[in-house]
C-alpha positions in Angstrom: -132.1 47.1 3.3 -129.8 45.2 4.8 -126.6 44.7 3.4 -123.8 42.8 3.9 -120.7 44.5 3.7 -119.9 42.0 0.7 -123.1 41.9 -0.8 -122.2 46.1 -1.0 -121.7 47.5 -4.5 -117.9 49.1 -5.0 -119.7 52.6 -4.6 -120.7 52.1 -1.7 -118.5 49.9 0.0 -116.4 52.9 -0.2 -118.4 55.5 1.0 -120.3 53.9 4.3 -116.1 52.7 4.9 -115.0 56.4 4.9 -118.1 56.8 7.2 -117.2 53.9 9.4 -113.7 55.3 9.8 -115.4 58.5 11.4 -117.2 57.2 13.6 -114.8 54.0 14.9 -113.4 56.5 18.1 -116.5 57.1 18.8 -118.2 53.1 18.6 -114.5 51.8 20.1 -115.8 54.7 23.1 -119.5 52.7 23.5 -118.4 49.0 23.3 -115.9 49.3 25.9 -118.4 51.2 28.1 -120.9 48.9 27.7 -118.8 45.5 27.5 -117.9 46.4 31.1 -121.1 48.0 31.9 -123.3 45.0 32.7 -120.6 42.0 34.0 -120.3 44.6 37.3 -123.4 45.6 37.5 -124.6 41.7 37.5 -122.2 41.4 39.8 -123.0 43.4 42.2 -126.6 43.0 42.2 -125.8 39.4 42.6 -123.6 40.2 45.5 -125.7 42.7 46.8 -128.6 39.3 47.4 -126.2 37.4 48.3 -125.6 39.5 51.3 -128.8 41.4 52.0 -131.2 37.8 51.9 -129.2 34.7 51.8 -126.2 35.4 54.6 -127.9 35.8 57.5 -124.5 35.7 59.8 -122.4 37.5 58.5 -123.1 40.9 56.7 -120.1 43.6 57.1 -121.3 46.9 55.0 -118.0 47.9 54.2 -118.8 44.8 51.6 -122.5 46.3 51.6 -121.4 49.6 50.2 -118.2 47.7 47.7 -120.6 46.3 45.6 -123.6 49.0 46.1 -120.4 50.9 44.3 -119.2 48.7 42.1 -123.5 48.3 41.0 -123.2 52.6 40.4 -120.4 52.4 38.7 -121.7 50.0 36.0 -124.6 51.7 35.4 -122.9 55.2 35.4 -121.1 53.3 32.6 -124.1 51.8 31.2 -125.2 56.0 31.2 -122.7 57.2 29.5 -122.5 54.5 26.3 -126.3 55.2 26.3 -126.0 59.2 25.4 -122.3 58.0 23.4 -125.0 56.1 21.3 -126.5 59.3 20.7 -123.9 60.8 19.7 -122.6 57.8 17.8 -126.1 58.6 15.5 -125.7 62.7 15.6 -122.2 62.6 14.1 -123.4 60.0 11.9 -126.5 61.9 10.2 -124.2 64.7 10.8 -121.9 63.3 7.8 -124.8 61.9 5.8 -126.0 64.9 5.4 -123.1 66.9 5.2 -122.2 64.6 1.9 -125.7 64.5 0.3 -125.2 68.4 0.5 -121.9 68.5 -1.1 -122.7 65.9 -4.1 -122.5 67.9 -7.3 -124.5 64.7 -9.1 -128.2 65.1 -8.3 -129.8 68.2 -8.1 -131.2 69.8 -4.5 -134.0 68.8 -4.9 -133.3 65.0 -4.4 -130.6 66.1 -1.7 -133.2 68.2 0.1 -135.2 64.5 -0.4 -133.2 62.5 1.2 -132.0 65.5 3.8 -134.7 65.5 5.1 -135.5 61.6 6.2 -132.6 61.4 7.2 -133.3 64.0 9.2 -136.5 62.9 10.3 -136.0 59.1 11.1 -131.9 59.3 11.7 -131.4 55.8 13.1 -132.3 54.7 9.8 -130.4 57.4 8.3 -127.9 54.3 6.8 -130.3 53.4 4.7 -131.4 56.2 3.5 -127.9 56.8 2.1 -127.5 54.3 0.5 -130.2 54.7 -1.5 -128.8 58.2 -2.0 -125.8 56.6 -3.2 -127.5 54.5 -5.5 -128.9 57.2 -7.1 -126.3 59.6 -6.9 -124.9 56.4 -8.8 -128.2 55.6 -11.8 -127.5 59.1 -12.1 -124.0 59.3 -12.9 -124.1 56.3 -15.5 -127.3 57.8 -16.8 -125.6 61.0 -17.4 -122.0 58.8 -18.2 -124.3 56.9 -20.8 -125.6 60.6 -22.4 -122.7 62.0 -22.9 -120.6 59.4 -25.4 
């Protein structure tokens, strides 16, 4: 169930935007770390390769250490981006679970079903969240029509 933001119903779009507001600072940090890690690692590997295997006559220990440090820094940024991505998934799942439990429209059985799904597969949590919102909206419409 891949939606673009333009194809989403308004009630789903509103909830996804709230989720994005919560996750925005962390997403920004992950993007920066991932953006800088790849060029640093690439720069380091390419230059170390040339210094060690291509250029025979001049090998500065300082230059080798410098590029090794750049590579290590790039790898550290990459590892931190990975850890922050895990935190992002956890924070996203926590928000979704809290939102599902907060609903007073659907029954407890439906809430528990979706909470279990999100906990079992946090990677697909946004899909489950959208399914939950659609079911909540459908139930809400049915209740509204019944009352009128």
